[in-house]
PDB file of N, CA, C, O and CB in Angstrom:
ATOM      1  N   MET A   1       0.730  -1.195   0.170  1.00  0.00           N
ATOM      2  CA  MET A   1      -0.070  -0.143  -0.075  1.00  0.00           C
ATOM      3  C   MET A   1       0.793   1.327  -0.319  1.00  0.00           C
ATOM      4  O   MET A   1       2.022   1.329  -0.394  1.00  0.00           O
ATOM      5  CB  MET A   1      -1.050  -0.103   1.132  1.00  0.00           C
ATOM      6  N   GLY A   2       0.218   2.190  -0.397  1.00  0.00           N
ATOM      7  CA  GLY A   2       0.868   3.705  -0.615  1.00  0.00           C
ATOM      8  C   GLY A   2       0.909   4.267  -1.584  1.00  0.00           C
ATOM      9  O   GLY A   2       0.152   3.858  -2.464  1.00  0.00           O
ATOM     10  N   LEU A   3       1.785   5.443  -1.892  1.00  0.00           N
ATOM     11  CA  LEU A   3       1.495   6.032  -3.013  1.00  0.00           C
ATOM     12  C   LEU A   3       2.263   5.113  -4.101  1.00  0.00           C
ATOM     13  O   LEU A   3       3.314   4.523  -3.849  1.00  0.00           O
ATOM     14  CB  LEU A   3       1.889   7.550  -2.952  1.00  0.00           C
ATOM     15  N   LYS A   4       1.480   5.068  -5.558  1.00  0.00           N
ATOM     16  CA  LYS A   4       2.119   4.100  -6.647  1.00  0.00           C
ATOM     17  C   LYS A   4       1.893   5.241  -7.694  1.00  0.00           C
ATOM     18  O   LYS A   4       1.340   6.326  -7.515  1.00  0.00           O
ATOM     19  CB  LYS A   4       1.289   2.400  -6.996  1.00  0.00           C
ATOM     20  N   GLY A   5       2.333   4.842  -8.581  1.00  0.00           N
ATOM     21  CA  GLY A   5       2.376   5.865  -9.929  1.00  0.00           C
ATOM     22  C   GLY A   5       3.446   5.628 -10.754  1.00  0.00           C
ATOM     23  O   GLY A   5       4.450   4.987 -10.444  1.00  0.00           O
ATOM     24  N   PRO A   6       3.160   6.288 -12.082  1.00  0.00           N
ATOM     25  CA  PRO A   6       2.000   7.414 -12.594  1.00  0.00           C
ATOM     26  C   PRO A   6       1.115   6.033 -13.249  1.00  0.00           C
ATOM     27  O   PRO A   6       1.472   4.976 -13.771  1.00  0.00           O
ATOM     28  CB  PRO A   6       2.663   8.979 -14.045  1.00  0.00           C
ATOM     29  N   VAL A   7      -0.132   6.613 -12.943  1.00  0.00           N
ATOM     30  CA  VAL A   7      -1.282   5.426 -13.539  1.00  0.00           C
ATOM     31  C   VAL A   7      -1.995   6.591 -14.270  1.00  0.00           C
ATOM     32  O   VAL A   7      -2.086   7.785 -13.985  1.00  0.00           O
ATOM     33  CB  VAL A   7      -2.461   4.364 -12.208  1.00  0.00           C
ATOM     34  N   ILE A   8      -2.595   5.669 -15.576  1.00  0.00           N
ATOM     35  CA  ILE A   8      -3.412   6.502 -16.440  1.00  0.00           C
ATOM     36  C   ILE A   8      -4.662   6.377 -15.890  1.00  0.00           C
ATOM     37  O   ILE A   8      -4.875   5.337 -15.267  1.00  0.00           O
ATOM     38  CB  ILE A   8      -3.405   6.151 -17.893  1.00  0.00           C
ATOM     39  N   ILE A   9      -5.598   7.244 -15.978  1.00  0.00           N
ATOM     40  CA  ILE A   9      -7.119   7.770 -15.387  1.00  0.00           C
ATOM     41  C   ILE A   9      -7.659   7.905 -16.569  1.00  0.00           C
ATOM     42  O   ILE A   9      -7.073   8.706 -17.296  1.00  0.00           O
ATOM     43  CB  ILE A   9      -7.282   9.229 -14.460  1.00  0.00           C
ATOM     44  N   GLU A  10      -8.629   7.361 -17.027  1.00  0.00           N
ATOM     45  CA  GLU A  10      -9.420   7.780 -18.193  1.00  0.00           C
ATOM     46  C   GLU A  10     -10.832   7.573 -17.903  1.00  0.00           C
ATOM     47  O   GLU A  10     -11.171   6.433 -17.588  1.00  0.00           O
ATOM     48  CB  GLU A  10      -9.035   7.037 -19.451  1.00  0.00           C
ATOM     49  N   ILE A  11     -11.906   8.700 -17.972  1.00  0.00           N
ATOM     50  CA  ILE A  11     -13.114   8.661 -17.314  1.00  0.00           C
ATOM     51  C   ILE A  11     -13.845   9.638 -18.438  1.00  0.00           C
ATOM     52  O   ILE A  11     -13.321  10.711 -18.737  1.00  0.00           O
ATOM     53  CB  ILE A  11     -13.056   9.181 -15.627  1.00  0.00           C
ATOM     54  N   GLU A  12     -15.204   9.158 -19.097  1.00  0.00           N
ATOM     55  CA  GLU A  12     -15.896   9.723 -20.026  1.00  0.00           C
ATOM     56  C   GLU A  12     -14.784  10.282 -21.264  1.00  0.00           C
ATOM     57  O   GLU A  12     -14.678  11.495 -21.446  1.00  0.00           O
ATOM     58  CB  GLU A  12     -16.785  10.841 -19.292  1.00  0.00           C
ATOM     59  N   GLY A  13     -14.030   9.364 -22.035  1.00  0.00           N
ATOM     60  CA  GLY A  13     -13.355   9.634 -23.115  1.00  0.00           C
ATOM     61  C   GLY A  13     -12.179  10.611 -22.831  1.00  0.00           C
ATOM     62  O   GLY A  13     -11.554  11.115 -23.765  1.00  0.00           O
ATOM     63  N   ARG A  14     -11.892  10.865 -21.567  1.00  0.00           N
ATOM     64  CA  ARG A  14     -10.647  11.992 -21.178  1.00  0.00           C
ATOM     65  C   ARG A  14      -9.660  11.348 -20.476  1.00  0.00           C
ATOM     66  O   ARG A  14      -9.967  10.422 -19.725  1.00  0.00           O
ATOM     67  CB  ARG A  14     -11.080  13.267 -20.222  1.00  0.00           C
ATOM     68  N   GLU A  15      -8.174  11.807 -20.648  1.00  0.00           N
ATOM     69  CA  GLU A  15      -7.369  11.018 -20.110  1.00  0.00           C
ATOM     70  C   GLU A  15      -6.292  11.763 -19.673  1.00  0.00           C
ATOM     71  O   GLU A  15      -5.812  12.669 -20.352  1.00  0.00           O
ATOM     72  CB  GLU A  15      -7.060  10.035 -20.884  1.00  0.00           C
ATOM     73  N   THR A  16      -5.729  11.325 -18.185  1.00  0.00           N
ATOM     74  CA  THR A  16      -4.893  12.143 -17.908  1.00  0.00           C
ATOM     75  C   THR A  16      -3.783  10.928 -16.471  1.00  0.00           C
ATOM     76  O   THR A  16      -4.076   9.877 -15.902  1.00  0.00           O
ATOM     77  CB  THR A  16      -5.901  13.786 -17.406  1.00  0.00           C
ATOM     78  N   ILE A  17      -2.718  11.698 -16.431  1.00  0.00           N
ATOM     79  CA  ILE A  17      -1.816  10.540 -16.034  1.00  0.00           C
ATOM     80  C   ILE A  17      -1.235  11.022 -14.306  1.00  0.00           C
ATOM     81  O   ILE A  17      -0.499  11.995 -14.142  1.00  0.00           O
ATOM     82  CB  ILE A  17      -0.340  10.395 -17.388  1.00  0.00           C
ATOM     83  N   GLU A  18      -1.640  10.300 -13.352  1.00  0.00           N
ATOM     84  CA  GLU A  18      -1.413  11.051 -12.057  1.00  0.00           C
ATOM     85  C   GLU A  18      -1.032   9.784 -11.116  1.00  0.00           C
ATOM     86  O   GLU A  18      -1.268   8.596 -11.336  1.00  0.00           O
ATOM     87  CB  GLU A  18      -2.859  12.000 -11.496  1.00  0.00           C
ATOM     88  N   ALA A  19      -0.439  10.317 -10.113  1.00  0.00           N
ATOM     89  CA  ALA A  19       0.070   9.542  -8.825  1.00  0.00           C
ATOM     90  C   ALA A  19      -0.989   8.860  -8.245  1.00  0.00           C
ATOM     91  O   ALA A  19      -2.030   9.455  -8.525  1.00  0.00           O
ATOM     92  CB  ALA A  19       0.683  10.438  -7.727  1.00  0.00           C
ATOM     93  N   ALA A  20      -1.213   7.787  -7.498  1.00  0.00           N
ATOM     94  CA  ALA A  20      -2.611   7.204  -7.117  1.00  0.00           C
ATOM     95  C   ALA A  20      -1.629   6.730  -5.608  1.00  0.00           C
ATOM     96  O   ALA A  20      -0.425   6.499  -5.495  1.00  0.00           O
ATOM     97  CB  ALA A  20      -3.528   5.682  -8.436  1.00  0.00           C
ATOM     98  N   MET A  21      -2.765   6.719  -4.577  1.00  0.00           N
ATOM     99  CA  MET A  21      -2.573   6.012  -3.439  1.00  0.00           C
ATOM    100  C   MET A  21      -3.409   4.587  -3.321  1.00  0.00           C
ATOM    101  O   MET A  21      -4.627   4.587  -3.499  1.00  0.00           O
ATOM    102  CB  MET A  21      -2.907   6.948  -2.353  1.00  0.00           C
ATOM    103  N   VAL A  22      -2.745   3.470  -3.036  1.00  0.00           N
ATOM    104  CA  VAL A  22      -3.330   2.458  -3.062  1.00  0.00           C
ATOM    105  C   VAL A  22      -4.004   2.000  -1.513  1.00  0.00           C
ATOM    106  O   VAL A  22      -3.273   1.537  -0.638  1.00  0.00           O
ATOM    107  CB  VAL A  22      -2.378   1.592  -3.673  1.00  0.00           C
ATOM    108  N   LEU A  23      -4.895   2.118  -1.390  1.00  0.00           N
ATOM    109  CA  LEU A  23      -5.468   1.790   0.066  1.00  0.00           C
ATOM    110  C   LEU A  23      -6.378   0.641   0.341  1.00  0.00           C
ATOM    111  O   LEU A  23      -6.749   0.337   1.475  1.00  0.00           O
ATOM    112  CB  LEU A  23      -6.223   2.905   0.534  1.00  0.00           C
ATOM    113  N   GLY A  24      -6.618   0.204  -0.425  1.00  0.00           N
ATOM    114  CA  GLY A  24      -7.717  -1.090  -0.590  1.00  0.00           C
ATOM    115  C   GLY A  24      -8.667  -1.300  -1.768  1.00  0.00           C
ATOM    116  O   GLY A  24      -8.277  -0.484  -2.603  1.00  0.00           O
ATOM    117  N   ASP A  25      -9.486  -1.822  -2.166  1.00  0.00           N
ATOM    118  CA  ASP A  25     -10.325  -2.236  -3.480  1.00  0.00           C
ATOM    119  C   ASP A  25     -11.121  -0.844  -3.746  1.00  0.00           C
ATOM    120  O   ASP A  25     -11.388  -0.724  -4.942  1.00  0.00           O
ATOM    121  CB  ASP A  25     -11.502  -3.702  -3.210  1.00  0.00           C
ATOM    122  N   MET A  26     -11.465  -0.011  -3.129  1.00  0.00           N
ATOM    123  CA  MET A  26     -12.472   1.028  -3.405  1.00  0.00           C
ATOM    124  C   MET A  26     -11.910   1.889  -4.403  1.00  0.00           C
ATOM    125  O   MET A  26     -10.691   1.748  -4.317  1.00  0.00           O
ATOM    126  CB  MET A  26     -12.882   1.828  -2.176  1.00  0.00           C
ATOM    127  N   VAL A  27     -12.151   2.600  -5.185  1.00  0.00           N
ATOM    128  CA  VAL A  27     -11.372   3.926  -6.228  1.00  0.00           C
ATOM    129  C   VAL A  27     -12.316   5.179  -5.848  1.00  0.00           C
ATOM    130  O   VAL A  27     -13.543   5.183  -5.942  1.00  0.00           O
ATOM    131  CB  VAL A  27     -11.475   3.602  -8.323  1.00  0.00           C
ATOM    132  N   LEU A  28     -11.553   6.175  -5.426  1.00  0.00           N
ATOM    133  CA  LEU A  28     -12.031   7.467  -5.009  1.00  0.00           C
ATOM    134  C   LEU A  28     -11.521   8.344  -6.274  1.00  0.00           C
ATOM    135  O   LEU A  28     -10.336   8.086  -6.487  1.00  0.00           O
ATOM    136  CB  LEU A  28     -11.413   7.955  -3.460  1.00  0.00           C
ATOM    137  N   ILE A  29     -11.895   9.026  -6.922  1.00  0.00           N
ATOM    138  CA  ILE A  29     -11.442   9.874  -7.577  1.00  0.00           C
ATOM    139  C   ILE A  29     -11.290  11.608  -6.919  1.00  0.00           C
ATOM    140  O   ILE A  29     -12.330  12.238  -6.723  1.00  0.00           O
ATOM    141  CB  ILE A  29     -12.254   9.651  -8.688  1.00  0.00           C
ATOM    142  N   GLY A  30     -10.349  12.052  -6.714  1.00  0.00           N
ATOM    143  CA  GLY A  30      -9.847  13.267  -6.208  1.00  0.00           C
ATOM    144  C   GLY A  30     -10.197  14.544  -7.013  1.00  0.00           C
ATOM    145  O   GLY A  30     -10.560  14.457  -8.186  1.00  0.00           O
ATOM    146  N   GLN A  31     -10.083  15.741  -6.365  1.00  0.00           N
ATOM    147  CA  GLN A  31     -10.330  16.804  -7.012  1.00  0.00           C
ATOM    148  C   GLN A  31      -9.524  17.367  -7.997  1.00  0.00           C
ATOM    149  O   GLN A  31     -10.033  18.170  -8.780  1.00  0.00           O
ATOM    150  CB  GLN A  31     -10.508  17.548  -6.268  1.00  0.00           C
ATOM    151  N   THR A  32      -8.012  16.991  -8.106  1.00  0.00           N
ATOM    152  CA  THR A  32      -7.245  17.457  -9.192  1.00  0.00           C
ATOM    153  C   THR A  32      -7.369  16.618 -10.323  1.00  0.00           C
ATOM    154  O   THR A  32      -7.094  17.136 -11.405  1.00  0.00           O
ATOM    155  CB  THR A  32      -5.904  17.592  -8.855  1.00  0.00           C
ATOM    156  N   VAL A  33      -7.764  15.301 -10.307  1.00  0.00           N
ATOM    157  CA  VAL A  33      -8.283  14.631 -11.114  1.00  0.00           C
ATOM    158  C   VAL A  33      -9.538  15.078 -11.998  1.00  0.00           C
ATOM    159  O   VAL A  33      -9.723  15.012 -13.213  1.00  0.00           O
ATOM    160  CB  VAL A  33      -8.454  13.687 -10.471  1.00  0.00           C
ATOM    161  N   LEU A  34     -10.281  15.525 -11.021  1.00  0.00           N
ATOM    162  CA  LEU A  34     -11.683  16.355 -11.950  1.00  0.00           C
ATOM    163  C   LEU A  34     -11.198  17.469 -12.518  1.00  0.00           C
ATOM    164  O   LEU A  34     -11.407  17.520 -13.730  1.00  0.00           O
ATOM    165  CB  LEU A  34     -13.070  16.949 -11.026  1.00  0.00           C
ATOM    166  N   GLU A  35     -10.564  18.470 -12.009  1.00  0.00           N
ATOM    167  CA  GLU A  35     -10.204  19.738 -12.142  1.00  0.00           C
ATOM    168  C   GLU A  35      -9.372  19.208 -13.813  1.00  0.00           C
ATOM    169  O   GLU A  35      -9.912  19.617 -14.841  1.00  0.00           O
ATOM    170  CB  GLU A  35      -9.174  20.459 -10.589  1.00  0.00           C
ATOM    171  N   THR A  36      -8.390  18.524 -13.906  1.00  0.00           N
ATOM    172  CA  THR A  36      -7.175  18.490 -14.844  1.00  0.00           C
ATOM    173  C   THR A  36      -8.197  17.271 -16.081  1.00  0.00           C
ATOM    174  O   THR A  36      -7.794  17.245 -17.244  1.00  0.00           O
ATOM    175  CB  THR A  36      -5.292  17.696 -13.824  1.00  0.00           C
ATOM    176  N   LEU A  37      -9.227  16.522 -15.767  1.00  0.00           N
ATOM    177  CA  LEU A  37     -10.159  15.893 -16.822  1.00  0.00           C
ATOM    178  C   LEU A  37     -11.261  17.195 -17.223  1.00  0.00           C
ATOM    179  O   LEU A  37     -11.652  17.255 -18.389  1.00  0.00           O
ATOM    180  CB  LEU A  37     -11.041  14.372 -16.092  1.00  0.00           C
ATOM    181  N   ASP A  38     -11.614  17.953 -16.485  1.00  0.00           N
ATOM    182  CA  ASP A  38     -12.347  18.913 -16.714  1.00  0.00           C
ATOM    183  C   ASP A  38     -13.714  18.775 -16.669  1.00  0.00           C
ATOM    184  O   ASP A  38     -14.480  19.277 -17.491  1.00  0.00           O
ATOM    185  CB  ASP A  38     -12.031  19.332 -17.693  1.00  0.00           C
ATOM    186  N   LEU A  39     -14.111  17.952 -15.511  1.00  0.00           N
ATOM    187  CA  LEU A  39     -15.305  17.502 -15.125  1.00  0.00           C
ATOM    188  C   LEU A  39     -15.920  17.722 -14.031  1.00  0.00           C
ATOM    189  O   LEU A  39     -15.326  17.913 -12.970  1.00  0.00           O
ATOM    190  CB  LEU A  39     -15.314  16.504 -15.184  1.00  0.00           C
ATOM    191  N   LEU A  40     -17.504  17.720 -14.189  1.00  0.00           N
ATOM    192  CA  LEU A  40     -18.069  18.058 -13.052  1.00  0.00           C
ATOM    193  C   LEU A  40     -19.023  17.252 -12.297  1.00  0.00           C
ATOM    194  O   LEU A  40     -19.514  16.305 -12.911  1.00  0.00           O
ATOM    195  CB  LEU A  40     -18.556  19.069 -13.266  1.00  0.00           C
ATOM    196  N   VAL A  41     -19.329  17.412 -11.273  1.00  0.00           N
ATOM    197  CA  VAL A  41     -19.994  16.222 -10.190  1.00  0.00           C
ATOM    198  C   VAL A  41     -21.553  16.865 -10.492  1.00  0.00           C
ATOM    199  O   VAL A  41     -21.827  18.056 -10.349  1.00  0.00           O
ATOM    200  CB  VAL A  41     -19.333  16.301  -8.082  1.00  0.00           C
ATOM    201  N   ASP A  42     -22.562  15.753 -10.967  1.00  0.00           N
ATOM    202  CA  ASP A  42     -23.589  15.942 -11.074  1.00  0.00           C
ATOM    203  C   ASP A  42     -24.296  15.266  -9.670  1.00  0.00           C
ATOM    204  O   ASP A  42     -24.794  14.141  -9.682  1.00  0.00           O
ATOM    205  CB  ASP A  42     -23.903  15.530 -12.377  1.00  0.00           C
ATOM    206  N   CYS A  43     -24.264  15.981  -8.679  1.00  0.00           N
ATOM    207  CA  CYS A  43     -24.810  15.076  -7.357  1.00  0.00           C
ATOM    208  C   CYS A  43     -26.412  14.544  -7.724  1.00  0.00           C
ATOM    209  O   CYS A  43     -26.558  13.325  -7.632  1.00  0.00           O
ATOM    210  CB  CYS A  43     -24.856  16.200  -5.731  1.00  0.00           C
ATOM    211  N   LYS A  44     -27.509  15.262  -8.090  1.00  0.00           N
ATOM    212  CA  LYS A  44     -28.613  14.677  -8.290  1.00  0.00           C
ATOM    213  C   LYS A  44     -28.677  13.742  -9.359  1.00  0.00           C
ATOM    214  O   LYS A  44     -29.705  13.065  -9.369  1.00  0.00           O
ATOM    215  CB  LYS A  44     -29.462  15.530  -8.406  1.00  0.00           C
ATOM    216  N   ASN A  45     -27.962  13.554 -10.141  1.00  0.00           N
ATOM    217  CA  ASN A  45     -27.791  12.469 -10.929  1.00  0.00           C
ATOM    218  C   ASN A  45     -27.093  10.945 -10.774  1.00  0.00           C
ATOM    219  O   ASN A  45     -27.159   9.814 -11.255  1.00  0.00           O
ATOM    220  CB  ASN A  45     -27.274  13.013 -11.749  1.00  0.00           C
ATOM    221  N   GLN A  46     -26.193  11.928  -9.496  1.00  0.00           N
ATOM    222  CA  GLN A  46     -24.725  10.517  -9.247  1.00  0.00           C
ATOM    223  C   GLN A  46     -24.040  10.014 -10.449  1.00  0.00           C
ATOM    224  O   GLN A  46     -23.962   8.829 -10.775  1.00  0.00           O
ATOM    225  CB  GLN A  46     -25.325   8.859  -8.588  1.00  0.00           C
ATOM    226  N   ARG A  47     -23.494  11.144 -11.154  1.00  0.00           N
ATOM    227  CA  ARG A  47     -22.475  11.033 -12.134  1.00  0.00           C
ATOM    228  C   ARG A  47     -21.863  12.049 -12.347  1.00  0.00           C
ATOM    229  O   ARG A  47     -22.080  13.065 -11.686  1.00  0.00           O
ATOM    230  CB  ARG A  47     -22.820  10.644 -13.218  1.00  0.00           C
ATOM    231  N   LEU A  48     -20.910  11.993 -13.376  1.00  0.00           N
ATOM    232  CA  LEU A  48     -19.802  12.962 -13.614  1.00  0.00           C
ATOM    233  C   LEU A  48     -20.173  13.628 -15.236  1.00  0.00           C
ATOM    234  O   LEU A  48     -20.588  12.826 -16.074  1.00  0.00           O
ATOM    235  CB  LEU A  48     -18.149  12.053 -13.511  1.00  0.00           C
ATOM    236  N   VAL A  49     -20.060  14.642 -15.509  1.00  0.00           N
ATOM    237  CA  VAL A  49     -20.173  15.279 -16.774  1.00  0.00           C
ATOM    238  C   VAL A  49     -19.419  15.808 -17.053  1.00  0.00           C
ATOM    239  O   VAL A  49     -18.680  16.052 -16.099  1.00  0.00           O
ATOM    240  CB  VAL A  49     -20.930  15.929 -17.027  1.00  0.00           C
ATOM    241  N   SER A  50     -18.911  16.442 -18.476  1.00  0.00           N
ATOM    242  CA  SER A  50     -18.172  17.153 -19.141  1.00  0.00           C
ATOM    243  C   SER A  50     -18.558  18.539 -18.539  1.00  0.00           C
ATOM    244  O   SER A  50     -19.730  18.897 -18.417  1.00  0.00           O
ATOM    245  CB  SER A  50     -18.330  16.918 -20.600  1.00  0.00           C
ATOM    246  N   ASN A  51     -17.359  19.378 -18.132  1.00  0.00           N
ATOM    247  CA  ASN A  51     -17.965  21.163 -18.472  1.00  0.00           C
ATOM    248  C   ASN A  51     -18.453  21.794 -19.497  1.00  0.00           C
ATOM    249  O   ASN A  51     -17.798  22.086 -20.497  1.00  0.00           O
ATOM    250  CB  ASN A  51     -17.105  22.100 -18.396  1.00  0.00           C
ATOM    251  N   PRO A  52     -19.971  22.118 -19.265  1.00  0.00           N
ATOM    252  CA  PRO A  52     -20.655  22.585 -20.424  1.00  0.00           C
ATOM    253  C   PRO A  52     -19.992  23.566 -21.393  1.00  0.00           C
ATOM    254  O   PRO A  52     -20.102  23.597 -22.618  1.00  0.00           O
ATOM    255  CB  PRO A  52     -21.801  23.154 -19.988  1.00  0.00           C
ATOM    256  N   GLU A  53     -19.070  24.597 -20.347  1.00  0.00           N
ATOM    257  CA  GLU A  53     -18.206  25.411 -21.316  1.00  0.00           C
ATOM    258  C   GLU A  53     -17.256  24.627 -22.340  1.00  0.00           C
ATOM    259  O   GLU A  53     -16.949  25.213 -23.379  1.00  0.00           O
ATOM    260  CB  GLU A  53     -17.302  26.318 -20.468  1.00  0.00           C
ATOM    261  N   ASN A  54     -16.740  23.243 -22.088  1.00  0.00           N
ATOM    262  CA  ASN A  54     -15.772  22.302 -23.017  1.00  0.00           C
ATOM    263  C   ASN A  54     -16.131  21.346 -23.358  1.00  0.00           C
ATOM    264  O   ASN A  54     -15.282  20.456 -23.395  1.00  0.00           O
ATOM    265  CB  ASN A  54     -14.697  21.898 -22.623  1.00  0.00           C
ATOM    266  N   PRO A  55     -17.285  21.060 -23.709  1.00  0.00           N
ATOM    267  CA  PRO A  55     -17.894  19.634 -23.809  1.00  0.00           C
ATOM    268  C   PRO A  55     -17.078  18.754 -24.671  1.00  0.00           C
ATOM    269  O   PRO A  55     -17.229  17.544 -24.506  1.00  0.00           O
ATOM    270  CB  PRO A  55     -19.346  19.652 -24.392  1.00  0.00           C
ATOM    271  N   GLU A  56     -16.190  19.185 -25.613  1.00  0.00           N
ATOM    272  CA  GLU A  56     -15.430  18.580 -26.752  1.00  0.00           C
ATOM    273  C   GLU A  56     -14.074  17.956 -26.028  1.00  0.00           C
ATOM    274  O   GLU A  56     -13.675  16.802 -26.182  1.00  0.00           O
ATOM    275  CB  GLU A  56     -15.063  19.795 -27.993  1.00  0.00           C
ATOM    276  N   ARG A  57     -13.439  19.005 -25.179  1.00  0.00           N
ATOM    277  CA  ARG A  57     -12.631  18.323 -24.654  1.00  0.00           C
ATOM    278  C   ARG A  57     -11.891  19.241 -23.463  1.00  0.00           C
ATOM    279  O   ARG A  57     -12.219  20.428 -23.484  1.00  0.00           O
ATOM    280  CB  ARG A  57     -11.817  17.774 -25.726  1.00  0.00           C
ATOM    281  N   PRO A  58     -10.994  18.869 -22.489  1.00  0.00           N
ATOM    282  CA  PRO A  58     -10.663  18.989 -21.046  1.00  0.00           C
ATOM    283  C   PRO A  58      -9.746  20.501 -21.539  1.00  0.00           C
ATOM    284  O   PRO A  58      -8.964  20.655 -22.478  1.00  0.00           O
ATOM    285  CB  PRO A  58      -9.664  17.374 -20.186  1.00  0.00           C
ATOM    286  N   VAL A  59     -10.109  21.250 -20.730  1.00  0.00           N
ATOM    287  CA  VAL A  59      -9.627  22.624 -20.619  1.00  0.00           C
ATOM    288  C   VAL A  59      -8.961  22.813 -18.884  1.00  0.00           C
ATOM    289  O   VAL A  59      -9.691  22.845 -17.893  1.00  0.00           O
ATOM    290  CB  VAL A  59     -11.091  23.747 -21.013  1.00  0.00           C
ATOM    291  N   LEU A  60      -7.673  22.903 -18.854  1.00  0.00           N
ATOM    292  CA  LEU A  60      -7.518  23.442 -17.519  1.00  0.00           C
ATOM    293  C   LEU A  60      -6.781  24.854 -17.632  1.00  0.00           C
ATOM    294  O   LEU A  60      -6.076  25.260 -18.555  1.00  0.00           O
ATOM    295  CB  LEU A  60      -6.695  22.401 -16.596  1.00  0.00           C
ATOM    296  N   ARG A  61      -7.161  25.536 -16.358  1.00  0.00           N
ATOM    297  CA  ARG A  61      -6.920  26.741 -16.486  1.00  0.00           C
ATOM    298  C   ARG A  61      -5.929  26.885 -15.410  1.00  0.00           C
ATOM    299  O   ARG A  61      -6.233  26.517 -14.275  1.00  0.00           O
ATOM    300  CB  ARG A  61      -8.086  27.572 -16.465  1.00  0.00           C
ATOM    301  N   VAL A  62      -4.452  27.524 -15.729  1.00  0.00           N
ATOM    302  CA  VAL A  62      -3.605  27.789 -14.428  1.00  0.00           C
ATOM    303  C   VAL A  62      -3.744  29.070 -13.932  1.00  0.00           C
ATOM    304  O   VAL A  62      -3.135  29.409 -12.917  1.00  0.00           O
ATOM    305  CB  VAL A  62      -2.155  27.598 -14.611  1.00  0.00           C
TER     306      VAL A  62
END
């Protein structure tokens, strides 16, 4: 267990490479992954959605 990486994370056709912490068999996606992939959390429908301002590809503003 502990910090592993790098790992490729692909969600909704968007991909990033991040370090990962392995603590068991449950997968939790952190805020930095969501920001990098430009995804938003739709709490009402319990899903991730593309940012409506950038539906075609992720845009990360620094």
